[in-house]
C-alpha positions as CSV (number, residue, x, y, z in Angstrom):
1,M,33.8,16.6,-132.0
2,K,34.8,13.0,-132.8
3,R,34.4,12.6,-136.5
4,P,37.2,12.3,-139.2
5,A,37.6,15.7,-140.9
6,L,39.7,13.8,-144.0
7,K,47.4,20.6,-133.1
8,C,67.7,29.9,-125.1
9,V,68.2,31.6,-122.7
10,M,65.4,33.8,-121.6
11,V,66.4,37.2,-120.3
12,T,64.1,39.6,-118.5
13,W,65.2,43.2,-118.3
14,L,64.1,44.8,-115.0
15,L,64.0,48.5,-114.5
16,L,64.3,49.2,-110.8
17,G,62.8,52.5,-109.6
18,G,63.6,54.6,-106.5
19,M,67.4,54.2,-106.9
20,L,70.1,56.8,-107.2
21,P,71.2,57.3,-110.9
22,A,74.2,55.1,-111.8
23,A,77.4,56.6,-113.0
24,A,77.8,56.8,-116.8
25,E,80.4,54.0,-116.8
26,D,78.0,51.8,-114.7
27,R,75.1,52.4,-117.1
28,A,77.2,51.2,-120.1
29,S,76.1,47.8,-121.4
30,T,78.5,45.0,-120.4
31,P,79.5,42.3,-122.9
32,E,77.6,39.7,-120.8
33,M,74.4,41.8,-121.0
34,D,74.8,42.2,-124.8
35,T,75.4,38.5,-125.3
36,N,72.4,37.5,-123.2
37,A,70.1,39.9,-125.0
38,L,71.4,38.8,-128.4
39,L,70.9,35.1,-127.5
40,T,67.3,35.9,-126.5
41,F,66.8,37.6,-129.8
42,L,68.4,34.7,-131.7
43,G,66.3,32.2,-129.8
44,G,63.2,33.6,-131.3
45,D,64.7,33.3,-134.8
46,G,65.6,29.7,-134.5
47,C,69.1,30.2,-133.0
48,V,70.6,30.7,-136.4
49,I,72.7,33.5,-138.1
50,G,71.9,33.6,-141.8
51,P,71.6,35.9,-144.8
52,H,68.8,37.9,-143.2
53,S,70.2,38.1,-139.7
54,A,72.3,41.2,-139.9
55,G,69.4,43.3,-141.1
56,A,67.0,41.8,-138.6
57,A,69.4,42.3,-135.7
58,T,70.0,45.9,-136.7
59,A,66.3,46.5,-136.8
60,A,66.1,45.0,-133.2
61,G,68.8,47.4,-132.0
62,F,71.9,45.1,-132.2
63,D,75.1,45.7,-134.1
64,G,75.2,43.6,-137.3
65,D,79.0,43.4,-137.3
66,A,79.0,42.3,-133.7
67,L,76.5,39.6,-134.6
68,T,78.8,38.3,-137.3
69,A,81.8,38.3,-134.9
70,F,79.7,36.5,-132.3
71,G,78.8,33.8,-134.8
72,A,82.5,33.4,-135.7
73,R,83.4,33.0,-132.1
74,L,80.8,30.2,-131.5
75,L,82.0,28.4,-134.7
76,A,85.6,28.6,-133.4
77,D,84.8,27.1,-130.0
78,G,82.5,24.4,-131.4
79,S,79.3,25.9,-130.0
80,A,77.8,26.3,-133.5
81,E,78.1,24.6,-136.9
82,K,78.0,25.9,-140.4
83,Q,75.1,24.8,-142.6
84,G,75.6,26.4,-146.0
85,D,75.0,30.1,-145.5
86,W,73.6,29.5,-142.0
87,T,75.4,29.3,-138.7
88,V,73.3,27.1,-136.4
89,L,73.9,27.7,-132.7
90,G,74.0,24.6,-130.4
91,P,71.4,24.0,-127.7
92,E,74.1,24.4,-125.0
93,V,74.3,28.2,-125.8
94,C,70.9,29.0,-127.4
95,T,67.4,27.8,-126.8
96,I,65.0,28.0,-129.7
97,R,61.7,29.5,-128.5
98,F,58.3,30.0,-130.1
99,P,58.9,33.1,-132.2
100,D,57.4,36.4,-131.3
101,V,55.5,37.1,-134.5
102,T,54.1,40.6,-135.0
103,S,50.6,40.5,-136.6
104,E,48.9,43.3,-138.4
105,L,45.6,41.6,-137.6
106,T,43.8,40.5,-134.4
107,L,41.1,38.0,-133.9
108,N,38.7,40.9,-133.8
109,S,39.7,42.3,-137.2
110,P,36.6,42.3,-139.4
111,E,38.2,40.1,-142.1
112,V,39.1,37.5,-139.4
113,Q,35.7,37.6,-137.8
114,D,34.1,37.0,-141.2
115,T,35.9,33.6,-141.4
116,L,34.7,32.4,-138.0
117,R,32.1,29.6,-138.1
118,L,30.7,26.8,-135.9
119,N,33.1,24.1,-134.8
120,L,30.5,21.5,-135.6
121,Y,30.6,18.5,-137.8
122,V,27.4,18.3,-139.9
123,P,27.6,15.0,-141.9
124,S,26.4,14.8,-145.4
125,L,23.7,12.4,-146.4
126,D,26.3,9.9,-147.7
127,D,28.2,10.2,-144.4
128,I,25.0,9.5,-142.4
129,Q,24.5,6.3,-144.3
130,W,28.1,5.2,-144.3
131,L,28.5,5.9,-140.5
132,N,25.1,4.5,-139.7
133,E,24.1,7.7,-138.0
134,T,20.8,7.9,-136.1
135,A,18.9,10.8,-134.6
136,D,20.4,9.8,-131.2
137,T,24.0,9.9,-132.4
138,L,23.4,13.2,-134.3
139,R,21.9,14.8,-131.2
140,A,24.9,13.6,-129.2
141,L,27.1,15.6,-131.7
142,G,24.9,18.7,-131.1
143,V,23.5,18.7,-134.6
144,S,20.0,19.9,-135.1
145,L,17.6,20.1,-138.1
146,R,18.4,23.7,-138.5
147,H,22.1,22.9,-138.9
148,F,21.2,20.5,-141.7
149,E,19.0,23.0,-143.3
150,E,21.8,25.6,-143.3
151,Q,23.8,23.0,-145.3
152,G,21.0,22.6,-147.8
153,I,19.7,19.3,-146.4
154,T,16.0,19.1,-146.0
155,A,13.8,17.2,-143.4
156,Q,12.5,15.1,-146.2
157,E,16.0,14.1,-147.3
158,L,16.9,13.2,-143.7
159,R,13.8,11.0,-143.4
160,A,14.8,9.2,-146.6
161,V,18.1,8.1,-145.1
162,G,16.4,6.8,-141.9
163,V,16.8,9.9,-139.6
164,D,13.7,11.3,-138.0
165,P,14.0,15.1,-138.4
166,D,11.4,15.8,-135.7
167,A,13.8,14.3,-133.2
168,L,16.4,16.9,-134.2
169,A,14.1,19.9,-133.8
170,E,15.9,21.3,-130.7
171,Y,18.4,24.0,-131.7
172,M,21.1,25.4,-129.4
173,E,22.9,28.6,-130.2
174,R,26.6,28.0,-130.4
175,P,29.6,30.4,-130.5
176,R,31.6,30.7,-133.7
177,C,34.9,29.1,-132.7
178,L,36.4,27.7,-135.9
179,L,38.8,30.1,-137.6
180,G,39.1,30.1,-141.4
181,G,42.4,29.0,-142.8
182,A,45.2,31.2,-144.1
183,S,44.0,31.2,-147.6
184,E,40.4,32.1,-146.6
185,I,41.7,35.0,-144.4
186,A,44.0,36.1,-147.2
187,S,41.1,36.1,-149.6
188,E,39.1,38.4,-147.3
189,L,42.0,40.8,-147.0
190,Q,42.5,41.0,-150.7
191,Q,38.8,41.9,-151.2
192,T,38.4,44.3,-148.3
193,R,41.8,46.0,-148.1
194,G,43.1,45.6,-151.6
195,W,46.3,43.9,-150.4
196,S,48.3,41.8,-152.7
197,Q,48.0,38.0,-152.5
198,D,51.5,37.7,-150.9
199,R,50.9,40.4,-148.3
200,S,47.5,39.0,-147.4
201,F,49.0,35.5,-147.0
202,R,51.9,36.8,-144.8
203,A,49.4,38.6,-142.6
204,A,47.2,35.5,-142.3
205,V,50.0,33.2,-141.3
206,A,51.4,35.8,-138.9
207,L,48.0,36.1,-137.2
208,I,47.8,32.3,-136.7
209,A,51.3,32.2,-135.3
210,S,50.6,35.1,-133.0
211,G,47.4,33.5,-131.9
212,L,49.1,30.2,-131.0
213,K,51.9,32.1,-129.2
214,Q,49.3,34.0,-127.1
215,G,47.3,30.9,-126.4
216,E,44.3,32.3,-128.2
217,L,44.2,29.6,-130.9
218,T,44.9,25.9,-130.9
219,F,45.0,23.0,-133.4
220,F,43.8,20.4,-131.1
221,S,42.6,16.8,-131.0
222,D,43.5,14.1,-128.5
223,D,43.3,11.4,-131.2
224,I,46.0,11.1,-133.9
225,L,43.3,9.5,-136.1
226,V,40.9,12.5,-135.8
227,T,42.2,15.5,-137.8
228,P,41.1,18.8,-136.3
229,P,38.9,20.8,-138.6
230,G,41.2,23.8,-138.3
231,Y,42.5,26.4,-135.8
232,V,39.9,26.9,-133.0
233,L,39.6,29.7,-130.5
234,T,40.6,28.6,-127.0
235,A,37.7,30.5,-125.4
236,P,36.0,28.5,-122.6
237,A,32.7,28.5,-124.5
238,C,34.3,26.5,-127.3
239,W,35.4,23.5,-125.3
240,T,34.5,21.2,-122.4
241,P,36.4,21.8,-119.1
242,E,38.3,18.6,-119.7
243,E,39.3,19.7,-123.2
244,Q,40.3,23.1,-122.0
245,A,42.6,21.7,-119.4
246,A,44.3,19.6,-122.0
247,I,44.6,22.6,-124.3
248,T,46.2,24.6,-121.5
249,S,48.7,21.8,-120.9
250,S,49.4,21.5,-124.6
251,H,50.2,25.2,-124.8
252,A,52.6,24.9,-121.9
253,M,54.3,22.0,-123.7
254,L,54.5,24.1,-126.9
255,E,56.1,27.0,-125.1
256,Q,58.5,24.9,-123.0
257,H,59.7,22.4,-125.6
258,F,59.2,24.2,-129.0
259,G,63.0,24.1,-129.6
260,M,63.2,20.4,-128.8
261,F,60.5,19.7,-131.5
262,V,62.4,21.8,-134.0
263,R,65.9,20.5,-133.3
264,A,64.8,16.8,-133.1
265,R,63.5,16.8,-136.6
266,G,65.9,19.4,-138.1
267,A,68.9,17.2,-137.2
268,E,67.5,14.4,-139.4
269,T,65.8,16.2,-142.2
270,S,67.3,17.5,-145.5
271,C,66.3,21.0,-146.5
272,D,66.1,19.7,-150.1
273,T,62.9,17.9,-149.2
274,F,59.6,18.8,-147.6
275,D,59.9,16.0,-145.1
276,V,60.3,18.4,-142.2
277,S,56.6,19.4,-142.4
278,D,55.4,15.8,-142.6
279,A,57.7,14.6,-139.8
280,L,56.7,17.4,-137.4
281,M,53.0,17.1,-138.1
282,G,52.5,13.4,-137.3
283,R,54.0,10.4,-135.6
284,E,57.4,11.9,-134.8
285,A,55.9,14.8,-132.9
286,H,53.6,12.4,-131.1
287,L,56.6,10.2,-130.1
288,L,58.7,13.2,-128.9
289,W,55.9,14.4,-126.7
290,K,55.7,11.0,-125.1
291,E,59.5,11.0,-124.6
292,L,59.5,14.5,-123.0
293,A,56.4,14.1,-120.8
294,G,56.5,10.4,-120.1
295,E,52.9,10.0,-121.3
296,A,50.7,10.1,-124.4
297,P,50.2,13.5,-125.9
298,E,47.2,15.5,-124.7
299,N,47.3,17.1,-128.1
300,A,48.2,14.6,-130.8
301,W,48.5,17.5,-133.4
302,I,51.0,19.8,-131.6
303,G,53.3,19.3,-134.6
304,I,51.0,21.5,-136.7
305,E,51.3,24.3,-134.1
306,V,55.1,24.0,-134.3
307,I,55.0,24.3,-138.1
308,S,52.5,27.2,-137.9
309,G,54.8,29.1,-135.7
310,A,57.8,28.5,-138.0
311,L,55.7,29.5,-141.0
312,G,54.4,32.7,-139.5
313,A,58.0,33.6,-138.5
314,G,59.2,33.2,-142.1
315,W,61.3,30.0,-141.6
316,F,59.9,28.6,-144.8
317,E,61.4,30.7,-147.6
318,G,59.2,31.6,-150.5
319,A,56.0,30.3,-148.8
320,S,52.8,31.5,-150.4
321,I,49.2,30.4,-150.9
322,A,50.3,28.2,-153.8
323,D,53.6,27.0,-152.4
324,R,54.6,26.0,-148.9
325,G,58.1,27.2,-149.6
326,T,61.5,25.8,-148.7
327,P,62.4,25.1,-145.1
328,R,65.6,26.6,-143.7
329,P,67.8,25.7,-140.7
330,P,67.0,24.9,-137.9
331,L,64.0,23.1,-139.4
332,C,66.4,21.0,-141.5
333,R,70.0,20.4,-142.6
334,L,71.7,21.5,-145.8
C-alpha cells in the first residue's frame, strides 16, 4: 500500500542426557554460571538495576541481595553508572535484548480477532479528487466497488468524482491482516472480560510486544514518508514475496541490534522529556540502521517496533491509554 496514512550476553542452558549423575558439589551453581544467567535476565530488562529489580529478580529465581551486590561491584569497577535510582550496566558487560514479554492474549484470542481488518487503503471522495485517482489507479491498489460500498460510498458518488464504478466491479477476497491498536484491543477486553482499563491496556501492549518478538507482527514501510496503517500480521498472504523478505530482514535487525537502538538514543535523551519516543521513531532510527547495516533501512519504521517492545515490557512508567508514561533508563538519562 503506497498511500499516506497521516515499523548481553545470551546464555543457553543445555541439559545433557545419558551421563552419569554428577557429584553434589559438581552440581552446585558456580559464580560464573550465576553471573551469566543474571546478565541474560538483566539484558531482557534493559541492563539496568532499579527500584523494581529485586522483586523481578526474585520472581525469576535469583537472589535479590546478590543482585544488589552485583550492581555495586560493577559500579566499583566502572562497568556501570548510576542514574538516579537506576544502575545502568555498560555494553561491555551486558547486551540489551528485545524483552521477553509474557502475554495473556494471543493473536487467536477472540478480542484480538475482532479488531483485525483489511490492510487496504480505501480513499475518501475528497482524497480521490485531491490525489487525482482514476479507476485504473484504484484497481492497482486492489480497491473494488464493494470496498467503497462498505465505507458508505455509493457507485453514484464515485461517478460524480470522475471514477467509473463499473470498472471497479471485480472483487477479490483478502485476508484480514491489520491489527487494531492497543486502545481498540483494550476496549474489546473491557467489554468482553470486564477487565479494568489499566489491565486491558497492559494486556494489549504486551500482546503487541510479544507479537513483534515472535515475528508475528510488524510495523512496516520501506518509505519514511509513508506511515504504516498499524501493526500488520507477517503471514505470507498479507505481503508480496519482496515485502516479506524485507520484513524478515527487519526482524533480524530488530533482534540483533535492539540494544544499539536503545543505547544510542538513551545516551542523548533526558528522562524529563518525551524526546526518546520521537527520536527512536523517526530519522534517528533510520540513520542508525544505515550506520549498522551500511545501507538504507528495509523498514523505515523499525523505531516504532523498538518503542513497542519497551512499552510492552513496562519501560515507560505510568503508561496508559491516556498517557504514554515516563521513560526510564536505559531509554534515557536522568
